[in-house]
Every structure is written in structure tokens, then in C-alpha cells.
C-alpha positions in Angstrom: -61.9 -54.0 16.8 -60.3 -54.3 13.4 -60.3 -50.5 13.1 -58.7 -50.1 16.5 -56.1 -52.7 15.6 -55.3 -51.1 12.3 -54.9 -47.6 14.0 -52.5 -49.1 16.4 -50.5 -50.8 13.6 -50.3 -47.4 11.8 -49.0 -45.7 14.9 -46.5 -48.5 15.5 -45.4 -48.3 11.9 -44.9 -44.5 12.1 -43.0 -44.8 15.4 -40.9 -47.6 14.0 -40.2 -45.4 10.9 -39.0 -42.5 13.1 -36.8 -44.8 15.2 -35.2 -46.3 12.0 -34.6 -42.7 10.8 -33.0 -41.7 14.1 -30.8 -44.8 14.1 -29.8 -44.6 10.4 -29.1 -40.8 10.3 -25.7 -41.0 12.2 -24.7 -44.1 10.5 -25.4 -43.2 6.8 -27.0 -39.8 6.1 -24.6 -37.8 8.3 -21.5 -39.4 6.7 -23.0 -38.8 3.2 -23.6 -35.1 3.9 -20.1 -34.7 5.4 -18.5 -36.4 2.3 -20.5 -34.2 0.0 -19.1 -31.1 1.8 -15.5 -32.4 1.5 -16.2 -33.2 -2.2 -17.3 -29.6 -2.8 -14.2 -28.2 -1.0 -12.0 -30.5 -3.1 -13.7 -29.3 -6.3 -13.1 -25.7 -5.2 -9.4 -26.4 -4.5 -9.1 -28.0 -8.0 -10.7 -25.0 -9.6 -8.4 -22.6 -7.7 -5.4 -24.7 -8.9 -6.6 -24.4 -12.5 -6.9 -20.6 -12.1 -3.5 -20.3 -10.4 -1.7 -20.1 -13.8 -4.0 -17.3 -15.0 -3.6 -15.4 -11.7 0.2 -15.7 -11.9 0.2 -14.3 -15.4 -2.1 -11.5 -14.4 0.2 -10.6 -11.5 3.3 -10.7 -13.7 1.7 -8.3 -16.1 0.7 -6.0 -13.3 4.3 -6.2 -12.0 5.7 -5.2 -15.4 3.2 -2.4 -15.6 4.2 -1.0 -12.2 7.9 -1.4 -13.1 7.3 0.7 -16.2 5.6 3.4 -14.1 8.6 3.5 -11.7 11.0 3.6 -14.6 9.0 6.4 -16.3 9.1 8.5 -13.1 12.7 7.7 -12.6 12.1 5.9 -9.3 13.8 2.9 -7.9 12.4 0.4 -5.5 15.6 0.1 -3.4 16.5 3.8 -3.6 16.6 5.7 -0.3 14.2 8.6 0.3 17.2 11.0 0.4 18.3 9.8 -3.0 14.8 10.2 -4.4 14.6 13.7 -2.9 17.9 14.6 -4.4 16.9 13.3 -7.8 13.7 15.4 -7.7 15.5 18.5 -6.7 18.3 18.0 -9.3 15.7 17.5 -12.0 13.9 20.7 -11.0 17.2 22.8 -10.8 18.3 21.6 -14.3 15.0 22.9 -15.7 15.3 26.2 -13.8 18.9 27.3 -14.1 18.4 30.4 -11.9 17.9 28.1 -8.9 20.9 26.5 -7.2 20.9 23.8 -4.5 23.4 24.8 -1.9 23.0 22.0 0.7 20.9 18.9 1.5 21.7 17.7 5.0 21.4 14.2 6.2 18.1 13.5 8.0 17.5 14.4 11.6 15.5 11.4 13.1 13.1 11.6 15.9 11.4 8.5 17.2 8.3 8.3 19.2 5.2 6.3 18.2 6.2 7.2 14.7 9.7 7.8 13.1 10.0 11.4 11.9 12.9 12.3 9.6 13.5 16.0 8.9 15.5 17.0 5.9 17.0 20.5 5.6 17.2 21.8 2.0 19.0 25.0 1.2 18.7 26.7 -2.2 19.5 30.1 -3.6 17.9 32.1 -6.4 15.3 34.7 -7.1 12.3 35.2 -4.9 9.8 34.0 -7.5 12.1 31.1 -8.5 12.3 30.0 -4.8 8.6 30.2 -4.4 8.0 28.1 -7.5 10.5 25.5 -6.2 8.7 25.4 -2.8 5.4 24.9 -4.7 7.0 22.1 -6.8 8.3 20.4 -3.6 5.0 20.5 -1.9 3.2 19.1 -5.0 5.6 16.2 -5.1 4.1 15.0 -1.8 7.4 13.6 -0.7 6.7 14.8 2.8 5.4 17.8 4.7 7.0 21.2 4.6 7.1 22.1 8.2 9.1 25.4 8.1 10.7 27.7 5.6 13.2 30.6 6.1 14.2 33.2 3.6 17.6 34.8 4.2 19.3 37.6 2.3 23.1 37.6 2.3 25.5 40.0 0.7 28.1 38.6 -1.7 31.1 40.9 -1.1 33.0 39.5 -4.1 30.3 40.5 -6.6 28.9 43.3 -4.4 25.4 41.8 -4.8 22.7 40.4 -2.6 21.7 36.7 -2.8 18.5 35.2 -1.5 18.6 31.8 0.2 15.6 29.6 1.1 15.9 27.0 3.9 13.2 24.3 3.8 12.5 21.8 6.5 10.9 18.8 4.9 9.5 16.1 7.3 8.8 12.6 6.4 6.8 10.4 8.8 7.2 6.7 8.9 5.1 4.3 10.9 6.9 1.5 12.8 
């Protein structure tokens, strides 16, 4: 009988222990776990705040570096594309005196899903000089050369022929 009574007491003790755990979990353990998670989040925010000064300094150094690259390439952040294109062409024509820029038209804009601006550039010079200029313009990756036209005109004052190159340069912008 004692054995049976002691088994029943052990079972009641085990069931009582489980019931106490089930009752105490929402009251104490769950709140403790939640507070520990909030503590870890707070510690992470504190660490992020400490690293903010270092991140700001890193970003300022990166900004200075990028500004120096822009300055070295003679680019401006607020310069228009047409101004940038004119600067590149002028720089090239100064280095190659046989080439002359005759016109740079204002862009023709076409809007659909994308905005396409087409610039018409006219230059004159020798055939090889014009081909080198075309190669230079394509390598600058300012846009896509969509069409070129060579035209030979006679200069009646000098009684010579002049070769002109008309380039259609298209720049695509996304909305």
C-alpha cells in the first residue's frame, strides 16, 4: 500500500510541477524573455549610435574622394548633359586643331516609357580626323551614336572641298 501511495504522490507532484510551470510561464518567464530581447535591441541601437560618428567620417572622406574625381575629370554635379557634351567636344577639338565644331543643336526630346534626348553634332575636318572624333565620342559613353552622315561640300571662296560629319547622339533617361 505504501508503494502505491508513494507512486500516486510522485505522479501528483509531477502534475503539480507542470501546472505550476504552465501558470508561472506567462507571469514571469515570458516577460523575462521579452525584456531580454528589448535589452539586446537597446544594446544594438547604442552600438549603432557609437558607430555613427565613424560612419559619418567615412562617408565624408568618400564624398571628398568622389568630388576630387569629378574635379579631375572636369565634371560638375549640377552641369547639364549638353554642357558636359560641349566640354568634352571642346577639349577634343583643342587637342586636334584640324577638327572644327560647326554646330551643336539643342536636344530633341521624345517621351514614351523612357525619355530619349537626341543631340545633333556637326563637325568638319579630314576623314581620318572625323573618324577619330567619332571613336572618341563613342568611347566617352555619353550616349549612343544612332546615326552618322558624311557630307562633302565645296567651298567656293577657297575653291576647295570640305568634309562634314553629322552625328546623332541619343541619351536615354528613365522616368
